[in-house]
C-alpha positions as CSV (number, residue, x, y, z in Angstrom):
1,X,-16.4,-12.3,-5.8
2,X,-19.9,-11.5,-6.6
3,X,-20.7,-14.8,-8.5
4,X,-18.8,-16.5,-5.4
5,X,-21.2,-15.1,-3.8
6,X,-24.5,-15.3,-5.8
7,X,-23.7,-19.5,-5.8
8,X,-23.1,-19.3,-2.1
9,X,-18.8,-20.4,-2.8
10,X,-16.0,-18.9,-0.5
11,X,-13.6,-17.1,-3.0
12,X,-10.1,-17.0,-1.5
13,X,-7.5,-15.1,-1.3
14,X,-5.2,-16.7,-4.0
15,X,-8.4,-17.2,-7.1
16,X,-9.5,-13.3,-6.8
17,X,-5.2,-12.7,-6.8
18,X,-5.2,-14.4,-9.8
19,X,-8.0,-12.1,-11.4
20,X,-6.3,-8.9,-10.3
21,X,-2.9,-9.7,-12.0
22,X,-4.7,-11.5,-14.7
23,X,-6.8,-7.5,-15.7
24,X,-3.1,-5.6,-14.9
25,X,-1.6,-8.3,-17.3
26,X,-3.9,-6.8,-20.2
27,X,-1.4,-3.5,-19.7
28,X,1.9,-4.3,-18.3
29,X,4.3,-7.7,-18.4
30,X,3.2,-10.0,-15.5
31,X,5.4,-12.1,-14.0
32,X,3.2,-14.5,-11.8
33,X,5.3,-14.9,-7.9
34,X,5.3,-18.8,-7.0
35,X,3.9,-20.3,-3.8
36,X,6.9,-20.6,-2.9
37,X,8.3,-17.8,-3.1
38,X,5.0,-16.1,-1.1
39,X,6.1,-18.3,1.7
40,X,9.9,-16.8,1.9
41,X,7.9,-13.1,1.5
42,X,4.7,-12.7,2.8
43,X,3.3,-11.2,-0.4
44,X,1.8,-11.8,-3.8
45,X,3.0,-8.8,-5.7
46,X,5.4,-5.9,-6.1
47,X,3.4,-3.2,-7.7
48,X,5.9,-0.5,-8.8
49,X,3.6,2.9,-9.8
50,X,5.8,4.7,-12.1
51,X,5.2,8.3,-14.4
52,X,7.3,11.1,-15.4
53,X,8.1,12.6,-12.1
54,X,9.6,9.4,-10.3
55,X,8.3,5.9,-8.9
56,X,6.6,4.0,-5.7
57,X,7.0,0.3,-4.7
58,X,5.2,-1.4,-2.9
59,X,5.7,-4.8,-1.7
60,X,1.8,-6.8,-1.0
61,X,0.5,-9.1,0.4
62,X,-4.1,-10.3,0.6
63,X,-5.2,-10.8,3.4
64,X,-9.1,-11.2,3.5
65,X,-11.7,-10.3,5.3
66,X,-14.8,-12.8,7.4
67,X,-17.7,-11.0,8.0
68,X,-19.9,-12.2,10.9
69,X,-22.9,-10.4,11.7
70,X,-21.1,-6.4,12.2
71,X,-17.6,-8.6,13.5
72,X,-15.1,-8.2,10.7
73,X,-12.0,-10.6,10.9
74,X,-8.0,-10.4,9.4
75,X,-5.6,-12.7,10.4
76,X,-2.5,-10.8,10.2
77,X,-1.0,-13.2,12.5
78,X,-1.1,-15.6,9.9
79,X,2.3,-17.9,11.1
80,X,5.4,-18.5,8.5
81,X,8.4,-19.9,9.4
82,X,9.7,-18.8,13.3
83,X,7.2,-15.3,13.6
84,X,4.4,-13.9,10.9
85,X,3.1,-14.1,7.6
86,X,3.1,-9.7,8.2
87,X,6.9,-9.4,10.1
88,X,8.4,-11.3,7.0
89,X,6.3,-8.6,4.9
90,X,7.3,-6.3,6.9
91,X,11.6,-7.6,6.8
92,X,11.4,-8.4,3.3
93,X,9.8,-4.8,2.6
94,X,12.9,-3.1,3.9
95,X,15.2,-5.1,2.5
96,X,14.1,-3.9,-0.9
97,X,13.4,-0.6,0.3
98,X,9.0,-1.4,-0.2
99,X,6.2,-0.2,1.3
100,X,5.0,-2.9,2.4
101,X,0.4,-3.3,2.0
102,X,-2.2,-5.2,2.5
103,X,-4.6,-5.7,-0.5
104,X,-7.2,-6.2,2.0
105,X,-10.3,-8.4,-0.3
106,X,-13.4,-7.1,1.7
107,X,-16.1,-9.2,-1.0
108,X,-19.1,-7.3,-2.4
109,X,-21.8,-4.6,-0.5
110,X,-23.6,-8.0,0.2
111,X,-21.0,-10.0,1.7
112,X,-20.8,-6.4,4.2
113,X,-24.1,-5.9,4.7
114,X,-23.8,-2.5,2.8
115,X,-21.8,-1.0,6.1
116,X,-21.5,2.6,5.1
117,X,-18.6,3.9,3.2
118,X,-16.8,7.2,4.9
119,X,-18.8,9.5,1.8
120,X,-21.1,9.8,-0.3
121,X,-23.5,5.8,1.4
122,X,-26.4,5.2,-0.4
123,X,-28.1,2.0,0.6
124,X,-27.8,-0.6,-1.5
125,X,-25.3,-0.2,-5.0
126,X,-23.4,2.3,-3.4
127,X,-20.3,3.0,-5.5
128,X,-18.2,4.0,-3.4
129,X,-18.9,0.9,-1.0
130,X,-18.5,-1.6,-5.2
131,X,-15.0,-0.3,-5.2
132,X,-14.1,-1.0,-1.9
133,X,-13.9,-4.8,-2.9
134,X,-10.3,-5.0,-3.4
135,X,-8.8,-2.0,-0.8
136,X,-5.0,-1.1,0.0
137,X,-3.5,-0.3,4.1
138,X,-0.1,0.3,4.6
139,X,1.1,-2.7,6.9
140,X,2.2,-0.6,8.9
141,X,-2.0,0.0,10.3
142,X,-2.6,-3.6,10.6
143,X,-3.6,-4.9,13.6
144,X,-6.4,-7.4,13.9
145,X,-7.7,-5.5,16.8
146,X,-8.2,-2.6,15.6
147,X,-9.7,-3.6,11.8
148,X,-12.7,-5.0,13.5
149,X,-15.2,-3.4,11.9
150,X,-16.3,-1.4,8.9
151,X,-15.5,2.2,9.9
152,X,-11.7,1.6,11.0
153,X,-11.1,-0.6,7.7
154,X,-12.5,2.1,5.2
155,X,-10.8,4.8,7.4
156,X,-7.1,3.0,7.6
157,X,-7.5,2.5,3.3
158,X,-8.1,3.0,-0.2
159,X,-9.8,1.2,-3.1
160,X,-7.8,0.2,-4.9
161,X,-9.6,2.3,-8.2
162,X,-9.4,5.2,-6.1
163,X,-5.2,5.0,-5.1
164,X,-4.4,6.8,-7.9
165,X,-7.4,10.1,-7.7
166,X,-5.4,13.3,-6.5
167,X,-5.2,14.1,-3.3
168,X,-6.4,16.5,-1.2
169,X,-4.6,19.3,-0.7
170,X,-3.6,18.7,2.8
171,X,-2.2,15.9,5.0
172,X,-3.7,15.0,8.1
173,X,-0.8,17.0,10.2
174,X,-0.4,17.2,14.2
175,X,0.7,21.1,15.0
176,X,3.7,20.3,16.2
177,X,4.8,18.7,13.0
178,X,4.0,20.8,10.9
179,X,5.9,23.5,12.0
180,X,9.1,21.6,11.9
181,X,8.5,19.4,8.3
182,X,11.3,21.0,5.4
183,X,10.1,23.0,2.7
184,X,10.0,20.2,0.0
185,X,8.0,18.0,2.6
186,X,5.8,20.6,3.5
187,X,4.8,21.5,-0.2
188,X,4.0,17.9,-0.8
189,X,1.8,17.2,2.4
190,X,-0.2,20.5,1.7
191,X,-0.5,20.6,-2.0
192,X,-2.6,18.4,-4.3
193,X,-0.8,15.7,-5.8
194,X,-1.4,13.6,-8.6
195,X,0.2,10.6,-10.0
196,X,2.6,8.3,-8.5
197,X,2.9,11.2,-5.6
198,X,-0.8,10.7,-5.6
199,X,-0.2,7.3,-4.1
200,X,2.2,8.0,-2.1
201,X,-0.2,10.2,-0.3
202,X,-2.8,7.8,0.1
203,X,-1.0,6.0,2.0
204,X,0.7,8.6,4.1
205,X,-2.2,10.1,5.2
206,X,-3.4,7.5,6.1
207,X,-0.6,6.6,8.7
208,X,-1.1,9.9,9.7
209,X,-4.5,9.9,10.2
210,X,-3.8,7.4,12.6
211,X,-0.9,9.5,14.7
212,X,-3.5,12.7,15.2
213,X,-6.3,10.4,16.3
214,X,-5.4,6.8,17.9
215,X,-1.3,8.3,18.8
216,X,-2.4,12.1,19.1
217,X,-0.7,12.1,22.9
218,X,2.7,10.4,21.6
219,X,4.7,13.1,21.6
220,X,6.3,13.9,18.4
221,X,10.7,14.0,18.0
222,X,10.7,15.8,14.8
223,X,14.6,15.9,14.2
224,X,15.2,16.0,10.9
225,X,17.5,12.9,9.4
226,X,21.2,13.5,8.5
227,X,21.5,14.0,4.5
228,X,23.5,10.0,3.6
229,X,23.6,11.2,-0.1
230,X,20.7,9.7,-1.1
231,X,18.9,12.3,-1.9
232,X,20.1,12.8,-5.9
233,X,17.9,12.0,-9.2
234,X,18.1,8.4,-8.7
235,X,17.1,7.7,-4.9
236,X,14.5,8.6,-2.7
237,X,12.9,11.8,-3.6
238,X,12.8,12.9,0.5
239,X,16.2,13.8,1.7
240,X,15.1,14.7,5.7
241,X,12.7,13.3,7.0
242,X,11.4,13.5,10.4
243,X,12.9,10.8,13.0
244,X,8.7,10.9,14.6
245,X,7.2,7.1,15.9
246,X,4.0,7.9,18.1
247,X,3.6,4.2,18.7
248,X,4.5,2.5,15.7
249,X,8.2,1.5,16.9
250,X,9.3,2.7,14.1
251,X,9.8,5.8,12.2
252,X,6.9,5.9,9.5
253,X,8.3,8.6,7.4
254,X,11.2,7.0,6.4
255,X,8.7,3.7,5.9
256,X,6.2,5.3,3.6
257,X,7.9,7.5,2.2
258,X,11.6,6.4,1.3
259,X,10.4,3.9,-1.3
260,X,8.9,7.5,-3.1
261,X,12.3,7.7,-5.5
262,X,13.4,10.2,-8.4
263,X,13.7,6.9,-11.1
264,X,12.4,3.5,-10.8
265,X,15.2,1.2,-9.6
266,X,17.4,-1.0,-12.5
267,X,15.0,-4.0,-12.5
268,X,11.8,-2.4,-12.8
269,X,13.4,-0.2,-16.0
270,X,14.3,-3.5,-17.4
271,X,10.9,-4.8,-16.8
272,X,9.7,-1.6,-18.7
273,X,11.2,-2.7,-22.0
274,X,9.8,-4.3,-25.0
275,X,13.0,-6.5,-25.1
276,X,12.3,-8.0,-21.5
277,X,14.6,-11.2,-20.9
278,X,13.1,-13.0,-18.1
279,X,15.7,-14.8,-16.9
280,X,18.1,-12.0,-16.6
281,X,15.6,-10.0,-14.4
282,X,14.7,-12.9,-11.8
283,X,18.2,-14.0,-12.1
284,X,19.3,-10.7,-10.3
285,X,15.9,-10.5,-8.1
286,X,16.7,-12.5,-4.2
287,X,15.3,-15.6,-3.7
288,X,12.1,-14.7,-2.1
289,X,10.9,-12.5,-4.9
290,X,9.3,-14.3,-7.9
291,X,7.3,-11.3,-9.6
292,X,6.8,-7.8,-10.6
293,X,4.3,-5.9,-11.9
294,X,4.7,-2.3,-13.2
295,X,1.7,0.2,-13.5
296,X,2.5,3.0,-15.4
297,X,-0.1,6.3,-14.8
298,X,-0.7,8.8,-17.9
299,X,-0.7,12.7,-17.9
300,X,-4.2,13.2,-19.3
301,X,-5.2,10.0,-15.7
């Protein structure tokens, strides 16, 4: 991004995605998505975070920001088929049991005129602002009329480099919600999380932050869901989740937390082995998925 901006060239989503995946390829197996696959799924990659406690899966679509003066713009309503790229991303994520996420390509601090980041900002070469060049945001929060400035964009996303850092102790919770959470979920949301669960907290915390601010007047509907047998050593970590929607039009707890599993799915375990058979893996994936990235989190990270 910096090289293009210094040469007065426009960097694109495809080229930056290739750089990001090439860096990941130094540590893990990468099978790139084809343009046809992206056209079908609305995504650039599947990303599985795996550690000793479980796994968390994301379906990621890259989206660059356009900055004009102080106005920021993301084209989340980009058309695709009979709907939008975002609707395709959401639908495929639901089918695969993944969290739909946007990788926001925000460019360099110079491109953003060093718009202040939430914490520790210092004018010029602020490290937190530099990290923000690639940030992740739950697609549930993707609204081009909301994320149209630096403050909202920073608040609703997290720098990729900070995604797996230990979570804050307490998630932003509406008091009525806090009183009705199951013990295991309350513990998850009120104690520091590391590794894969820190990645999960980084996503649910941002949704809860919107719930407690923008949607704070929506009465919570907190009825524990009936367990459907998924709570085993291979299934989702949380068997019972509140049925709270806010104004999201879906159960956001289930949407964000169901992809946190006790163990990776079979195709991820296959991708993690040294004798990976790419043809066999591809034959067992849906037609609209063409690539998987698995990131291992070491115990000392």
